[in-house]
py3Dmol code that shows the C-alpha trace and the ligand (Angstrom):
import py3Dmol

protein = """\
ATOM      1  CA  UNK A   1      -2.073  -1.117   6.120  1.00  0.00           C
ATOM      2  CA  UNK A   2      -0.154  -1.520   9.521  1.00  0.00           C
ATOM      3  CA  UNK A   3       1.703   1.576  10.316  1.00  0.00           C
ATOM      4  CA  UNK A   4       4.313   2.532  12.981  1.00  0.00           C
ATOM      5  CA  UNK A   5       1.998   1.864  16.076  1.00  0.00           C
ATOM      6  CA  UNK A   6       0.845  -1.563  14.748  1.00  0.00           C
ATOM      7  CA  UNK A   7       4.317  -2.785  14.020  1.00  0.00           C
ATOM      8  CA  UNK A   8       5.568  -1.334  17.446  1.00  0.00           C
ATOM      9  CA  UNK A   9       2.857  -3.393  18.971  1.00  0.00           C
ATOM     10  CA  UNK A  10       3.780  -6.290  17.170  1.00  0.00           C
ATOM     11  CA  UNK A  11       7.649  -5.902  17.908  1.00  0.00           C
ATOM     12  CA  UNK A  12       6.829  -5.627  21.811  1.00  0.00           C
ATOM     13  CA  UNK A  13       4.312  -8.467  21.867  1.00  0.00           C
ATOM     14  CA  UNK A  14       6.379 -10.698  19.631  1.00  0.00           C
ATOM     15  CA  UNK A  15       9.589  -9.885  21.602  1.00  0.00           C
ATOM     16  CA  UNK A  16       8.098 -11.254  24.924  1.00  0.00           C
ATOM     17  CA  UNK A  17       6.750 -14.452  23.025  1.00  0.00           C
ATOM     18  CA  UNK A  18       9.623 -15.534  20.828  1.00  0.00           C
ATOM     19  CA  UNK A  19      12.504 -13.401  21.835  1.00  0.00           C
ATOM     20  CA  UNK A  20      15.501 -15.669  22.497  1.00  0.00           C
ATOM     21  CA  UNK A  21      13.635 -18.657  21.193  1.00  0.00           C
ATOM     22  CA  UNK A  22      14.741 -21.154  18.367  1.00  0.00           C
ATOM     23  CA  UNK A  23      12.859 -21.470  15.224  1.00  0.00           C
ATOM     24  CA  UNK A  24      12.369 -25.400  15.260  1.00  0.00           C
ATOM     25  CA  UNK A  25      10.605 -25.740  11.691  1.00  0.00           C
ATOM     26  CA  UNK A  26       9.691 -23.805   8.765  1.00  0.00           C
ATOM     27  CA  UNK A  27       6.979 -23.971   6.391  1.00  0.00           C
ATOM     28  CA  UNK A  28       6.477 -21.988   3.221  1.00  0.00           C
ATOM     29  CA  UNK A  29       3.039 -22.136   1.917  1.00  0.00           C
ATOM     30  CA  UNK A  30       3.944 -19.267  -0.767  1.00  0.00           C
ATOM     31  CA  UNK A  31       7.240 -18.824  -2.431  1.00  0.00           C
ATOM     32  CA  UNK A  32       6.923 -15.456  -3.537  1.00  0.00           C
ATOM     33  CA  UNK A  33       6.573 -14.273  -0.052  1.00  0.00           C
ATOM     34  CA  UNK A  34      10.453 -15.096   0.434  1.00  0.00           C
ATOM     35  CA  UNK A  35      13.063 -14.130  -1.656  1.00  0.00           C
ATOM     36  CA  UNK A  36      15.461 -17.068  -1.806  1.00  0.00           C
ATOM     37  CA  UNK A  37      14.576 -20.649  -2.793  1.00  0.00           C
ATOM     38  CA  UNK A  38      12.915 -22.766   0.025  1.00  0.00           C
ATOM     39  CA  UNK A  39      15.768 -25.218   0.878  1.00  0.00           C
ATOM     40  CA  UNK A  40      18.133 -22.137   1.206  1.00  0.00           C
ATOM     41  CA  UNK A  41      15.627 -20.218   3.375  1.00  0.00           C
ATOM     42  CA  UNK A  42      15.125 -23.338   5.594  1.00  0.00           C
ATOM     43  CA  UNK A  43      18.881 -24.091   5.779  1.00  0.00           C
ATOM     44  CA  UNK A  44      19.677 -20.610   6.944  1.00  0.00           C
ATOM     45  CA  UNK A  45      16.679 -19.879   9.270  1.00  0.00           C
ATOM     46  CA  UNK A  46      16.019 -23.220  11.079  1.00  0.00           C
ATOM     47  CA  UNK A  47      17.691 -24.096  14.453  1.00  0.00           C
ATOM     48  CA  UNK A  48      18.573 -20.441  14.582  1.00  0.00           C
ATOM     49  CA  UNK A  49      17.605 -18.422  17.837  1.00  0.00           C
ATOM     50  CA  UNK A  50      15.572 -14.995  17.377  1.00  0.00           C
ATOM     51  CA  UNK A  51      17.884 -12.693  19.130  1.00  0.00           C
ATOM     52  CA  UNK A  52      16.090  -9.160  18.775  1.00  0.00           C
ATOM     53  CA  UNK A  53      13.243  -8.080  17.092  1.00  0.00           C
ATOM     54  CA  UNK A  54      13.578  -4.301  15.957  1.00  0.00           C
ATOM     55  CA  UNK A  55      11.506  -1.947  13.990  1.00  0.00           C
ATOM     56  CA  UNK A  56      12.189   0.545  11.317  1.00  0.00           C
ATOM     57  CA  UNK A  57       9.242   2.528   9.593  1.00  0.00           C
ATOM     58  CA  UNK A  58       6.865  -0.137   8.766  1.00  0.00           C
ATOM     59  CA  UNK A  59       9.216  -2.897   8.642  1.00  0.00           C
ATOM     60  CA  UNK A  60      10.158  -5.414  11.349  1.00  0.00           C
ATOM     61  CA  UNK A  61      13.555  -7.094  11.457  1.00  0.00           C
ATOM     62  CA  UNK A  62      14.033 -10.394  13.132  1.00  0.00           C
ATOM     63  CA  UNK A  63      17.597 -10.775  13.909  1.00  0.00           C
ATOM     64  CA  UNK A  64      18.963 -14.310  14.101  1.00  0.00           C
ATOM     65  CA  UNK A  65      21.653 -15.946  15.925  1.00  0.00           C
ATOM     66  CA  UNK A  66      23.893 -16.556  12.822  1.00  0.00           C
ATOM     67  CA  UNK A  67      23.726 -13.021  11.941  1.00  0.00           C
ATOM     68  CA  UNK A  68      21.096 -13.072   9.109  1.00  0.00           C
ATOM     69  CA  UNK A  69      18.104 -10.960   9.457  1.00  0.00           C
ATOM     70  CA  UNK A  70      14.457 -11.579   8.374  1.00  0.00           C
ATOM     71  CA  UNK A  71      12.674  -8.390   7.040  1.00  0.00           C
ATOM     72  CA  UNK A  72       8.976  -8.384   7.364  1.00  0.00           C
ATOM     73  CA  UNK A  73       7.026  -5.931   5.505  1.00  0.00           C
ATOM     74  CA  UNK A  74       2.997  -6.624   5.863  1.00  0.00           C
ATOM     75  CA  UNK A  75       2.050  -4.138   3.179  1.00  0.00           C
ATOM     76  CA  UNK A  76      -1.707  -4.343   2.521  1.00  0.00           C
ATOM     77  CA  UNK A  77      -3.806  -7.232   4.377  1.00  0.00           C
ATOM     78  CA  UNK A  78      -0.880  -8.714   6.003  1.00  0.00           C
ATOM     79  CA  UNK A  79      -0.953  -9.801   9.574  1.00  0.00           C
ATOM     80  CA  UNK A  80       0.426 -12.279  12.192  1.00  0.00           C
ATOM     81  CA  UNK A  81      -0.938 -14.994  14.640  1.00  0.00           C
ATOM     82  CA  UNK A  82       1.192 -16.617  17.238  1.00  0.00           C
ATOM     83  CA  UNK A  83      -0.210 -20.056  18.814  1.00  0.00           C
ATOM     84  CA  UNK A  84      -0.758 -23.558  18.568  1.00  0.00           C
ATOM     85  CA  UNK A  85      -1.796 -25.538  15.593  1.00  0.00           C
ATOM     86  CA  UNK A  86      -5.454 -25.905  16.755  1.00  0.00           C
ATOM     87  CA  UNK A  87      -5.792 -22.207  17.669  1.00  0.00           C
ATOM     88  CA  UNK A  88      -4.769 -20.999  14.113  1.00  0.00           C
ATOM     89  CA  UNK A  89      -7.136 -18.906  12.198  1.00  0.00           C
ATOM     90  CA  UNK A  90      -8.669 -20.363   9.285  1.00  0.00           C
ATOM     91  CA  UNK A  91      -6.839 -18.455   6.635  1.00  0.00           C
ATOM     92  CA  UNK A  92      -4.248 -19.460   4.184  1.00  0.00           C
ATOM     93  CA  UNK A  93      -0.780 -19.474   5.765  1.00  0.00           C
ATOM     94  CA  UNK A  94       2.056 -18.060   3.727  1.00  0.00           C
ATOM     95  CA  UNK A  95       4.817 -18.592   6.068  1.00  0.00           C
ATOM     96  CA  UNK A  96       5.031 -20.555   9.306  1.00  0.00           C
ATOM     97  CA  UNK A  97       7.695 -20.088  11.843  1.00  0.00           C
ATOM     98  CA  UNK A  98       7.629 -23.090  14.623  1.00  0.00           C
ATOM     99  CA  UNK A  99       8.870 -22.621  18.085  1.00  0.00           C
ATOM    100  CA  UNK A 100       8.320 -26.228  19.462  1.00  0.00           C
ATOM    101  CA  UNK A 101       4.522 -26.499  19.976  1.00  0.00           C
ATOM    102  CA  UNK A 102       3.912 -22.986  19.221  1.00  0.00           C
ATOM    103  CA  UNK A 103       3.926 -21.064  15.804  1.00  0.00           C
ATOM    104  CA  UNK A 104       4.158 -17.735  14.312  1.00  0.00           C
ATOM    105  CA  UNK A 105       1.681 -17.638  11.316  1.00  0.00           C
ATOM    106  CA  UNK A 106       2.103 -15.249   8.600  1.00  0.00           C
ATOM    107  CA  UNK A 107      -1.231 -14.430   6.819  1.00  0.00           C
ATOM    108  CA  UNK A 108      -2.276 -12.368   4.044  1.00  0.00           C
ATOM    109  CA  UNK A 109       1.077 -11.722   2.484  1.00  0.00           C
ATOM    110  CA  UNK A 110       0.139 -11.069  -0.990  1.00  0.00           C
ATOM    111  CA  UNK A 111       2.004  -7.883  -1.350  1.00  0.00           C
ATOM    112  CA  UNK A 112       3.770  -8.160   2.041  1.00  0.00           C
ATOM    113  CA  UNK A 113       7.018 -10.455   2.272  1.00  0.00           C
ATOM    114  CA  UNK A 114       9.603 -11.974   4.770  1.00  0.00           C
ATOM    115  CA  UNK A 115      13.164 -11.628   3.249  1.00  0.00           C
ATOM    116  CA  UNK A 116      16.246 -13.417   4.416  1.00  0.00           C
ATOM    117  CA  UNK A 117      18.897 -10.660   4.143  1.00  0.00           C
ATOM    118  CA  UNK A 118      22.352  -9.791   5.728  1.00  0.00           C
ATOM    119  CA  UNK A 119      22.629  -6.856   7.940  1.00  0.00           C
ATOM    120  CA  UNK A 120      24.202  -4.784   5.001  1.00  0.00           C
ATOM    121  CA  UNK A 121      21.354  -5.530   2.732  1.00  0.00           C
ATOM    122  CA  UNK A 122      18.776  -4.581   5.512  1.00  0.00           C
ATOM    123  CA  UNK A 123      20.623  -1.285   5.712  1.00  0.00           C
ATOM    124  CA  UNK A 124      20.360  -0.733   1.913  1.00  0.00           C
ATOM    125  CA  UNK A 125      16.666  -1.335   2.033  1.00  0.00           C
ATOM    126  CA  UNK A 126      16.401   1.425   4.633  1.00  0.00           C
ATOM    127  CA  UNK A 127      18.409   3.950   3.103  1.00  0.00           C
ATOM    128  CA  UNK A 128      15.640   5.474   1.142  1.00  0.00           C
ATOM    129  CA  UNK A 129      13.542   6.056   4.458  1.00  0.00           C
ATOM    130  CA  UNK A 130      13.037   9.331   5.773  1.00  0.00           C
ATOM    131  CA  UNK A 131      13.717   9.900   9.577  1.00  0.00           C
ATOM    132  CA  UNK A 132      12.125   8.047  12.450  1.00  0.00           C
ATOM    133  CA  UNK A 133       9.618  10.705  13.789  1.00  0.00           C
ATOM    134  CA  UNK A 134       9.612   9.488  17.364  1.00  0.00           C
ATOM    135  CA  UNK A 135      13.545   9.304  17.673  1.00  0.00           C
ATOM    136  CA  UNK A 136      14.788  11.993  20.212  1.00  0.00           C
ATOM    137  CA  UNK A 137      17.132  13.515  17.678  1.00  0.00           C
ATOM    138  CA  UNK A 138      13.881  14.284  15.354  1.00  0.00           C
ATOM    139  CA  UNK A 139      13.602  17.534  16.681  1.00  0.00           C
ATOM    140  CA  UNK A 140      11.025  20.523  16.002  1.00  0.00           C
ATOM    141  CA  UNK A 141      13.883  22.206  14.220  1.00  0.00           C
ATOM    142  CA  UNK A 142      14.578  19.341  12.141  1.00  0.00           C
ATOM    143  CA  UNK A 143      10.817  18.863  11.261  1.00  0.00           C
ATOM    144  CA  UNK A 144      10.528  22.731  10.167  1.00  0.00           C
ATOM    145  CA  UNK A 145      13.651  22.076   8.328  1.00  0.00           C
ATOM    146  CA  UNK A 146      12.262  19.028   6.315  1.00  0.00           C
ATOM    147  CA  UNK A 147       8.806  20.751   5.505  1.00  0.00           C
ATOM    148  CA  UNK A 148      10.268  23.953   4.181  1.00  0.00           C
ATOM    149  CA  UNK A 149      11.819  22.040   1.512  1.00  0.00           C
ATOM    150  CA  UNK A 150       8.386  20.250   0.515  1.00  0.00           C
ATOM    151  CA  UNK A 151       5.662  21.454  -1.925  1.00  0.00           C
ATOM    152  CA  UNK A 152       2.117  19.916  -2.471  1.00  0.00           C
ATOM    153  CA  UNK A 153      -0.810  18.606  -0.093  1.00  0.00           C
ATOM    154  CA  UNK A 154       0.300  17.851   3.488  1.00  0.00           C
ATOM    155  CA  UNK A 155      -1.437  14.538   3.637  1.00  0.00           C
ATOM    156  CA  UNK A 156       0.417  13.242   0.558  1.00  0.00           C
ATOM    157  CA  UNK A 157       3.754  14.309   2.371  1.00  0.00           C
ATOM    158  CA  UNK A 158       3.043  12.790   5.759  1.00  0.00           C
ATOM    159  CA  UNK A 159       2.498   9.491   4.124  1.00  0.00           C
ATOM    160  CA  UNK A 160       5.693   9.524   1.825  1.00  0.00           C
ATOM    161  CA  UNK A 161       8.214   7.076   3.453  1.00  0.00           C
ATOM    162  CA  UNK A 162      11.280   8.808   1.845  1.00  0.00           C
ATOM    163  CA  UNK A 163      10.257  12.086   3.947  1.00  0.00           C
ATOM    164  CA  UNK A 164       8.783  10.616   7.105  1.00  0.00           C
ATOM    165  CA  UNK A 165       9.240   7.046   8.198  1.00  0.00           C
ATOM    166  CA  UNK A 166       6.070   5.148   9.624  1.00  0.00           C
ATOM    167  CA  UNK A 167       3.046   7.269   8.981  1.00  0.00           C
ATOM    168  CA  UNK A 168       0.505   5.999   6.559  1.00  0.00           C
ATOM    169  CA  UNK A 169      -3.266   6.580   5.571  1.00  0.00           C
ATOM    170  CA  UNK A 170      -4.921   6.158   8.818  1.00  0.00           C
ATOM    171  CA  UNK A 171      -2.614   8.037  11.298  1.00  0.00           C
ATOM    172  CA  UNK A 172      -2.083  10.832   8.577  1.00  0.00           C
ATOM    173  CA  UNK A 173      -5.807  11.658   8.914  1.00  0.00           C
ATOM    174  CA  UNK A 174      -5.470  11.288  12.766  1.00  0.00           C
ATOM    175  CA  UNK A 175      -2.550  13.732  13.042  1.00  0.00           C
ATOM    176  CA  UNK A 176      -4.080  16.353  10.660  1.00  0.00           C
ATOM    177  CA  UNK A 177      -7.547  16.349  12.620  1.00  0.00           C
ATOM    178  CA  UNK A 178      -5.351  16.744  15.788  1.00  0.00           C
ATOM    179  CA  UNK A 179      -3.352  19.568  14.496  1.00  0.00           C
ATOM    180  CA  UNK A 180      -6.606  21.067  13.263  1.00  0.00           C
ATOM    181  CA  UNK A 181      -5.074  21.235   9.732  1.00  0.00           C
ATOM    182  CA  UNK A 182      -7.124  20.215   6.581  1.00  0.00           C
ATOM    183  CA  UNK A 183      -5.532  17.239   4.849  1.00  0.00           C
ATOM    184  CA  UNK A 184      -5.529  19.078   1.434  1.00  0.00           C
ATOM    185  CA  UNK A 185      -3.682  22.161   2.848  1.00  0.00           C
ATOM    186  CA  UNK A 186      -0.472  23.003   0.787  1.00  0.00           C
ATOM    187  CA  UNK A 187       2.499  22.490   3.032  1.00  0.00           C
ATOM    188  CA  UNK A 188       4.101  25.896   1.581  1.00  0.00           C
ATOM    189  CA  UNK A 189       1.115  27.812   2.608  1.00  0.00           C
ATOM    190  CA  UNK A 190       1.360  26.563   6.459  1.00  0.00           C
ATOM    191  CA  UNK A 191       2.711  28.984   8.929  1.00  0.00           C
ATOM    192  CA  UNK A 192       5.476  28.032  11.536  1.00  0.00           C
ATOM    193  CA  UNK A 193       2.711  27.848  14.119  1.00  0.00           C
ATOM    194  CA  UNK A 194       0.801  25.363  12.108  1.00  0.00           C
ATOM    195  CA  UNK A 195       3.970  23.259  11.522  1.00  0.00           C
ATOM    196  CA  UNK A 196       4.715  23.239  15.071  1.00  0.00           C
ATOM    197  CA  UNK A 197       1.334  22.037  15.887  1.00  0.00           C
ATOM    198  CA  UNK A 198       1.701  19.503  13.305  1.00  0.00           C
ATOM    199  CA  UNK A 199       5.142  18.216  14.818  1.00  0.00           C
ATOM    200  CA  UNK A 200       3.583  17.861  18.231  1.00  0.00           C
ATOM    201  CA  UNK A 201       0.431  15.972  16.742  1.00  0.00           C
ATOM    202  CA  UNK A 202       2.718  13.529  15.083  1.00  0.00           C
ATOM    203  CA  UNK A 203       4.376  12.965  18.278  1.00  0.00           C
ATOM    204  CA  UNK A 204       0.976  12.722  20.391  1.00  0.00           C
ATOM    205  CA  UNK A 205      -0.952  10.661  17.924  1.00  0.00           C
ATOM    206  CA  UNK A 206       1.785   7.887  17.214  1.00  0.00           C
ATOM    207  CA  UNK A 207       2.404   7.636  20.744  1.00  0.00           C
ATOM    208  CA  UNK A 208      -1.130   7.440  21.549  1.00  0.00           C
ATOM    209  CA  UNK A 209      -1.459   4.787  18.899  1.00  0.00           C
ATOM    210  CA  UNK A 210       1.252   2.882  20.491  1.00  0.00           C
ATOM    211  CA  UNK A 211       0.055   3.042  23.923  1.00  0.00           C
ATOM    212  CA  UNK A 212      -3.691   1.825  22.753  1.00  0.00           C
ATOM    213  CA  UNK A 213      -2.069  -1.103  20.887  1.00  0.00           C
ATOM    214  CA  UNK A 214      -2.884   0.148  17.213  1.00  0.00           C
ATOM    215  CA  UNK A 215      -5.701  -0.718  14.940  1.00  0.00           C
ATOM    216  CA  UNK A 216      -4.762  -4.227  13.527  1.00  0.00           C
ATOM    217  CA  UNK A 217      -8.410  -6.318  13.526  1.00  0.00           C
ATOM    218  CA  UNK A 218      -7.050  -9.502  14.673  1.00  0.00           C
ATOM    219  CA  UNK A 219      -5.315 -10.315  18.097  1.00  0.00           C
ATOM    220  CA  UNK A 220      -1.780 -11.800  17.925  1.00  0.00           C
ATOM    221  CA  UNK A 221      -2.568 -14.607  20.032  1.00  0.00           C
ATOM    222  CA  UNK A 222      -5.548 -15.959  22.305  1.00  0.00           C
ATOM    223  CA  UNK A 223      -6.177 -13.564  25.198  1.00  0.00           C
ATOM    224  CA  UNK A 224      -4.250 -10.589  23.429  1.00  0.00           C
ATOM    225  CA  UNK A 225      -6.214  -7.596  24.758  1.00  0.00           C
ATOM    226  CA  UNK A 226      -3.421  -5.214  23.489  1.00  0.00           C
ATOM    227  CA  UNK A 227      -3.612  -5.405  19.767  1.00  0.00           C
ATOM    228  CA  UNK A 228      -6.584  -3.279  18.104  1.00  0.00           C
ATOM    229  CA  UNK A 229      -7.327  -0.886  21.119  1.00  0.00           C
ATOM    230  CA  UNK A 230      -6.877   2.106  19.176  1.00  0.00           C
ATOM    231  CA  UNK A 231     -10.154   4.653  19.006  1.00  0.00           C
ATOM    232  CA  UNK A 232      -9.958   6.793  15.830  1.00  0.00           C
ATOM    233  CA  UNK A 233     -10.986  10.415  15.755  1.00  0.00           C
ATOM    234  CA  UNK A 234     -11.761  10.799  12.294  1.00  0.00           C
ATOM    235  CA  UNK A 235     -10.331   7.709  10.170  1.00  0.00           C
ATOM    236  CA  UNK A 236     -13.158   5.607   8.966  1.00  0.00           C
ATOM    237  CA  UNK A 237     -15.708   7.593  10.737  1.00  0.00           C
ATOM    238  CA  UNK A 238     -17.541   9.267   7.721  1.00  0.00           C
ATOM    239  CA  UNK A 239     -20.864  10.843   8.701  1.00  0.00           C
ATOM    240  CA  UNK A 240     -20.003  10.614  12.491  1.00  0.00           C
ATOM    241  CA  UNK A 241     -19.548  13.699  14.800  1.00  0.00           C
ATOM    242  CA  UNK A 242     -16.312  15.227  15.398  1.00  0.00           C
ATOM    243  CA  UNK A 243     -15.354  14.791  18.849  1.00  0.00           C
ATOM    244  CA  UNK A 244     -14.064  18.550  19.161  1.00  0.00           C
ATOM    245  CA  UNK A 245     -16.819  20.372  17.291  1.00  0.00           C
ATOM    246  CA  UNK A 246     -19.567  17.597  16.664  1.00  0.00           C
ATOM    247  CA  UNK A 247     -19.599  18.464  12.861  1.00  0.00           C
ATOM    248  CA  UNK A 248     -19.925  15.615  10.590  1.00  0.00           C
ATOM    249  CA  UNK A 249     -16.848  13.951   9.521  1.00  0.00           C
ATOM    250  CA  UNK A 250     -16.521  13.773   5.677  1.00  0.00           C
ATOM    251  CA  UNK A 251     -14.546  11.502   3.579  1.00  0.00           C
ATOM    252  CA  UNK A 252     -12.758  12.888   0.442  1.00  0.00           C
ATOM    253  CA  UNK A 253      -9.921  11.400  -1.876  1.00  0.00           C
ATOM    254  CA  UNK A 254      -6.445  12.930  -1.932  1.00  0.00           C
ATOM    255  CA  UNK A 255      -4.007  11.637  -4.530  1.00  0.00           C
ATOM    256  CA  UNK A 256      -6.262   8.472  -4.778  1.00  0.00           C
ATOM    257  CA  UNK A 257      -6.249   7.706  -0.999  1.00  0.00           C
ATOM    258  CA  UNK A 258      -9.450   7.975   1.153  1.00  0.00           C
ATOM    259  CA  UNK A 259      -9.182  10.779   3.422  1.00  0.00           C
ATOM    260  CA  UNK A 260     -11.436  11.531   6.489  1.00  0.00           C
ATOM    261  CA  UNK A 261     -11.624  15.118   8.220  1.00  0.00           C
ATOM    262  CA  UNK A 262     -13.683  17.376   9.732  1.00  0.00           C
ATOM    263  CA  UNK A 263     -14.594  20.274   7.328  1.00  0.00           C
ATOM    264  CA  UNK A 264     -15.332  22.803  10.206  1.00  0.00           C
ATOM    265  CA  UNK A 265     -12.524  22.753  12.518  1.00  0.00           C
ATOM    266  CA  UNK A 266      -9.754  21.696  10.145  1.00  0.00           C
ATOM    267  CA  UNK A 267      -8.372  24.592   8.131  1.00  0.00           C
TER     268      UNK A 267
END
"""
ligand_1 = """\
1
ZN
Zn -14.520 19.285 14.102
"""
view = py3Dmol.view(width=600, height=400)
view.addModel(protein, "pdb")
view.setStyle({"model": 0}, {"cartoon": {"style": "trace"}})
view.addModel(ligand_1, "xyz")
view.setStyle({"model": 1}, {"stick": {}})
view.zoomTo()
view.show()
């Protein structure tokens, strides 16, 4: 599932492709991907310019000229492609937003969705979310305070969107490897030094993820050499050597999520 760095990469690349452009046509291939009747969606979204694209947690918000918002969550398996009709991937398209000759194709939206909402409704959706971990006001102190209230395995907490926003299954393993902490460690058994290391690893890994273009498999457009450049340390690398100590990375399961870590240098 795309996480903070993937959505941040989409935000930046889409901003340069469709920012300020007018949505000239809409096609809905799967009505369940939207939240209102097709004709209402089409009426309120067509001929609107995309003013800005913002990100919160794993969501993107397309702000339209008329004040309405399109709230996107890709969930598991969702992705996007931008380009001409003849270049589109040979996949079922759930939603297509046209910008003249070019189109933004939404693919794999089975659990994911594109909802038409007012800014107030978007805020309501975001109320349940924890802090944005890369915001400057999310300080080391704020992190310590948040963690002191928690119990349970650290991995489960890192991916809980109501505690911290934007971290999912992939980057939680990367962060814990970087901080040299086992994913099944109990939070209340971590000392202050480990918690501080964890805070800095969250910052480091997510910024590295953004810088390297995240881990999505498919490019956003033809010639896109940014998307998918992220190199994993441990995630999906079962049996391969740890780049710190060369021990074999193992795969395990925590709260029924597949988890990768180095049994030697993560404690
Ligand atoms: Zn290791």
